[in-house]
C-alpha positions in Angstrom: 74.0 75.2 107.7 72.5 77.4 104.4 68.9 78.1 103.7 67.6 78.8 99.9 65.5 81.8 99.6 62.6 83.6 98.3 62.6 87.3 97.9 60.4 89.0 100.4 56.7 90.3 100.0 57.1 94.0 99.5 61.3 93.8 100.4 62.1 97.1 99.2 64.3 96.7 95.7 63.2 94.1 95.1 63.7 94.6 91.2 67.9 94.5 92.3 67.9 98.8 91.4 70.4 100.8 93.6 68.9 102.4 96.1 71.0 106.5 95.3 70.4 107.7 99.0 72.1 104.7 100.6 75.1 106.0 98.4 75.3 108.7 99.5 74.5 108.8 103.8 77.3 105.6 103.3 79.4 108.6 102.1 78.5 110.9 105.0 79.6 108.4 107.6 82.8 107.9 106.6 84.2 111.4 106.4 81.9 111.6 109.7 83.4 109.1 111.3 86.9 111.2 110.3 85.7 114.6 112.2 86.0 112.1 115.1 89.6 110.3 114.3 91.2 112.7 112.6 91.4 114.1 116.4 92.8 110.9 117.9 96.0 110.8 114.9 96.6 114.9 115.4 97.0 114.0 119.4 99.6 113.6 121.7 100.3 109.5 121.8 97.6 109.4 118.9 95.9 105.5 119.5 96.8 105.0 123.1 96.8 108.7 123.7 92.5 107.7 122.9 92.8 104.9 126.4 93.7 108.1 129.3 91.3 110.9 128.7 94.1 112.4 127.2 92.2 114.3 123.6 88.7 114.2 125.9 86.5 117.8 124.7 88.1 121.0 126.6 84.4 122.4 127.2 83.9 126.8 126.3 86.8 128.1 127.6 87.8 129.9 124.8 86.5 130.5 121.1 88.4 127.8 120.1 87.9 125.1 123.0 84.4 125.9 121.8 84.6 125.6 118.1 86.8 122.3 119.1 84.1 121.1 121.6 81.1 121.6 119.2 83.0 120.2 116.1 84.2 116.9 118.1 79.8 116.4 120.0 78.9 116.5 116.6 80.9 113.8 115.5 81.2 111.6 118.7 80.0 108.4 117.5 77.5 109.5 115.8 78.5 108.6 112.2 80.3 105.1 113.4 76.6 104.9 115.4 75.4 106.0 111.2 77.7 103.4 108.6 77.3 100.4 111.1 73.0 100.7 110.8 73.7 101.1 107.1 75.8 98.2 107.1 73.3 95.9 108.6 70.4 97.9 105.5 73.6 96.7 103.5 73.9 93.4 104.7 69.8 92.5 104.2 70.0 93.8 100.5 73.1 91.0 99.8 70.1 89.0 101.6 67.5 89.4 99.0 70.2 89.9 96.3 70.3 86.2 97.1 66.7 85.6 97.4 66.3 86.9 93.7 68.5 84.6 92.4 67.7 81.7 94.2 70.8 81.8 96.3 71.5 79.7 99.6 71.9 82.0 102.5 74.5 82.7 104.3 76.2 80.8 102.1 78.9 82.5 100.0 78.3 86.0 102.3 80.6 83.9 104.5 83.3 83.9 102.9 82.8 88.0 102.3 82.7 88.7 105.6 86.2 86.5 106.8 87.4 88.1 103.7 85.9 91.6 105.4 88.1 90.3 109.3 91.1 89.8 107.6 90.9 93.1 106.2 90.5 94.3 109.4 93.3 92.5 110.9 95.8 93.6 108.2 94.4 97.6 108.8 94.3 97.2 112.5 97.9 96.2 112.2 99.1 98.1 109.3 97.3 101.3 109.6 94.8 102.3 113.1 94.2 100.7 115.9 90.9 102.0 116.3 89.9 99.4 113.0 86.3 99.5 112.4 86.0 96.8 110.2 86.7 93.6 112.8 84.4 94.0 114.8 81.2 94.3 111.2 82.8 91.5 110.0 81.9 89.7 113.1 78.6 90.9 114.3 77.7 90.0 110.1 78.7 86.9 110.5 76.1 86.4 113.4 72.8 88.9 111.6 73.3 87.4 108.2 72.3 83.9 110.6 69.5 86.2 111.6 68.5 87.0 108.6 67.0 83.3 107.8 64.6 83.6 111.6 62.1 84.9 111.3 60.7 88.3 111.7 60.0 88.1 116.4 63.6 86.4 116.8 65.1 88.6 115.2 63.1 91.3 117.2 64.1 90.2 119.9 67.5 89.2 119.7 67.3 93.5 118.4 66.0 95.2 121.5 67.5 92.2 124.2 71.0 93.4 122.7 70.4 97.4 122.8 68.8 96.6 126.4 72.1 94.3 128.0 74.1 97.2 126.4 72.1 100.2 128.1 72.8 97.8 131.4 76.9 97.6 131.1 77.1 100.9 129.6 74.8 102.3 132.8 77.1 100.4 135.2 80.4 101.2 134.3 79.4 104.5 133.9 78.6 104.1 137.6 81.6 102.7 138.2 83.7 106.1 136.7 81.7 108.1 138.5 82.2 105.9 141.9 86.1 106.0 141.4 85.9 110.5 140.6 89.4 111.1 139.2 91.1 107.2 139.2 88.7 106.6 136.6 91.1 105.8 133.7 90.2 106.9 130.0 87.9 109.6 129.9 89.6 111.3 133.2 92.1 113.4 131.0 95.1 111.3 132.1 98.8 111.8 131.1 100.0 109.8 128.3 103.8 108.2 129.1 106.5 110.3 126.9 107.1 107.1 125.4 104.4 106.0 123.9 104.4 109.9 122.7 108.3 109.2 121.1 106.8 106.4 120.0 104.0 108.8 117.3 106.3 111.1 116.7 109.7 109.7 116.1 109.5 106.4 117.0 110.0 104.0 113.5 107.1 102.0 112.0 108.2 98.7 112.7 107.9 100.1 116.4 104.3 101.6 116.3 103.5 98.5 115.1 105.1 96.5 117.6 102.7 98.7 120.1 99.6 98.2 118.1 101.1 94.0 118.4 101.9 94.0 122.3 99.1 96.2 123.4 96.0 94.6 120.9 93.8 93.0 123.9 93.0 96.9 125.7 92.8 98.5 121.8 90.8 96.2 120.2 88.5 96.3 123.6 85.6 98.6 121.8 84.1 96.6 119.4 84.4 93.8 122.6 82.3 96.4 125.2 79.2 97.3 122.3 79.0 94.1 120.6 75.3 94.6 122.3 75.0 97.8 120.7 76.9 96.4 117.3 73.9 94.3 116.9 71.5 96.6 118.0 72.0 99.3 115.4 72.9 96.4 112.0 69.5 94.5 112.9 67.9 98.4 113.1 69.3 98.9 109.8 67.8 96.2 108.7 64.6 97.6 109.6 64.8 100.3 108.7 65.6 99.1 104.5 62.7 96.6 104.6 60.9 99.6 105.8 61.9 101.7 103.1 63.4 104.1 104.9 65.5 105.2 101.9 63.3 104.4 99.5 62.4 107.6 97.0 59.4 107.4 97.3 56.4 109.5 99.5 56.3 106.5 102.6 60.7 106.9 102.7 60.1 110.4 102.9 57.3 110.2 105.6 59.4 107.8 107.7 62.9 109.6 107.4 60.6 113.0 108.6 59.8 110.8 111.5 63.9 110.0 112.2 64.3 113.2 111.7 61.7 114.3 114.6 62.4 111.6 117.2 66.1 110.7 116.0 67.4 115.0 117.2 64.5 115.7 119.5 66.0 113.2 121.9 69.4 111.8 120.8 70.0 116.0 121.2 69.3 116.7 124.8 70.5 113.6 126.1 73.8 114.3 124.5 73.7 117.2 126.3 73.1 115.9 129.5 75.7 112.9 128.9 78.3 115.5 129.0 77.8 118.5 130.4 75.8 117.1 133.8 76.8 113.2 133.9 79.9 112.9 136.2 82.3 110.6 133.3 79.6 110.2 131.1 81.7 110.0 128.0 79.6 106.1 127.4 76.4 107.7 127.8 77.2 109.7 125.0 79.4 108.5 123.0 77.3 104.3 122.9 73.7 105.9 124.3 73.3 109.4 123.1 74.7 109.3 120.2 72.7 106.9 118.0 69.7 108.3 118.5 71.5 111.4 117.4 72.7 109.1 114.0 69.4 108.4 113.4 68.4 112.0 113.2 71.3 112.3 111.3 70.0 109.9 108.7 66.6 112.0 108.5 68.4 115.1 107.9 70.6 114.1 105.2 67.2 112.9 103.6 65.2 115.3 103.8 68.1 117.9 102.6 68.3 115.5 99.8 64.7 114.6 99.1 64.6 119.0 98.4 67.6 118.2 96.1 66.4 119.4 92.7 69.3 119.0 91.0 72.4 117.1 91.8 75.9 119.3 92.1 79.1 118.0 92.6 79.0 117.9 96.3 76.2 115.5 96.2 78.2 113.1 93.5 81.1 113.1 96.0 79.5 112.0 98.6 77.7 109.5 96.1 81.3 108.9 95.0 83.0 108.2 98.6 79.8 106.1 99.3 80.6 103.5 96.7 83.7 103.2 97.6 83.5 103.1 101.2 86.1 100.4 102.2 88.8 102.6 99.6 87.9 105.5 101.1 88.2 104.5 104.1 91.2 102.9 104.6 92.7 105.8 102.2 91.5 108.7 105.1 93.4 107.0 107.6 96.6 106.7 105.7 96.1 109.8 104.5 96.0 110.9 108.3 99.3 108.8 109.7 101.6 110.2 106.9 100.9 113.7 107.5 100.4 113.2 111.6 103.4 111.0 112.7 106.7 111.1 112.4 107.0 108.9 110.1 105.6 111.1 107.5 105.3 115.2 108.0 105.1 114.8 111.6 103.1 117.5 112.0 100.7 116.3 115.0 104.2 117.2 117.1 105.5 120.4 114.9 102.0 122.1 115.2 101.0 120.4 118.4 98.9 122.2 120.0 99.9 126.1 118.4 97.3 125.5 115.6 94.7 123.6 117.5 92.2 123.2 116.7 92.0 125.3 113.1 94.4 122.8 111.5 93.4 120.1 112.7 89.8 121.1 111.1 91.7 122.2 107.7 93.3 117.9 107.9 89.8 116.8 107.9 88.3 119.5 105.7 91.3 118.5 102.9 91.3 114.9 103.5 87.5 114.8 102.9 88.3 117.2 100.0 91.1 113.7 98.3 88.7 111.6 99.3 85.5 113.0 97.1 87.0 114.5 94.0 89.3 111.3 93.9 86.4 109.2 94.0 84.8 110.6 91.9 87.4 110.8 88.8 88.2 106.6 90.1 84.9 106.1 88.9 84.8 107.3 86.1 86.7 104.6 85.0 86.2 102.1 87.4 83.2 100.3 88.5 84.4 99.8 91.9 87.4 101.0 94.1 90.4 99.6 94.6 89.9 97.5 97.3 86.7 96.9 96.6 88.0 95.6 93.5 90.4 93.1 95.1 87.8 91.9 97.4 85.9 90.6 94.7 88.5 88.9 92.3 90.1 87.5 95.9 85.9 86.6 96.4 85.3 86.0 92.3 82.4 88.4 92.8 
């Protein structure tokens, strides 16, 4: 069922202008997710290793360990939550665009979401098991329908989804704590030699087959966190409607509050989850991290507000944000080619000897490639490569 819409009263961006801050935030979120994923690509067993807990943060027993721990804690779950909120805000922008033109909703957006699901499936099979696009596509279909409901209905769904998610994470954490060292993921287990060899020496077809054979386990994250996805999508909608991404005084005030509350609550809760709660990795990544992500949006927005002149760094982030889909896929492809045996095989060649410095260097190098590459691309084209393919197929 579709519904013909009119522009919501007081909706930000009602004139159709682009919100520049969103591009910077989206670019930061894309590069930030790689701060987490780069450790997956370079760990023994790669994608499968993260399920065993083999890639747990090492602590502060030495300078390298401390550097890796801080690097990972800054990113883990935070930028993914930020990207999820921004996806919800983008969905609200598309809703308002359809309303301005008097188009039915969800209307053609269903095709867009289904196409995103197909893109995510291909990305999962051919590139990276921890794909986010599939979960986003399914969530977007639900939230797109919720946008046609009342504000009260959306608030109810949002808080119910968030509450159920917290109960689930709390229950799983309690269960893992009760199981002790046999808790599985997050307990620091070993990856089998066969899986390590698969990513270090195996063929590309074998890696694809492995992902397909273990698709249920590798796709478990978006299922377990579906409530969080719905909550963050709807939070992104609310932030956009409140004007949190606008360049006016009201937007700056909202971002200042986000900075204070998000980091003020999120950082201490992150510390408690990591250092005080046994097996608290679920609470850190899926409960405390979204709070920190709210603070990150406020922090980045505050910094951008105070930058009088847009420099090359800001332009690079905005360019990545404008080509977010292409950048997300490309960063994973580059890490596969650098880390796995089907490419340079640096994950095995360098191993633990150069960690964490070479892994951090890989992240910085890929970020530089994406920022420069996207800026150069946008000088000639208005959209990223995958965004252009999507538009052509959907005829938009």
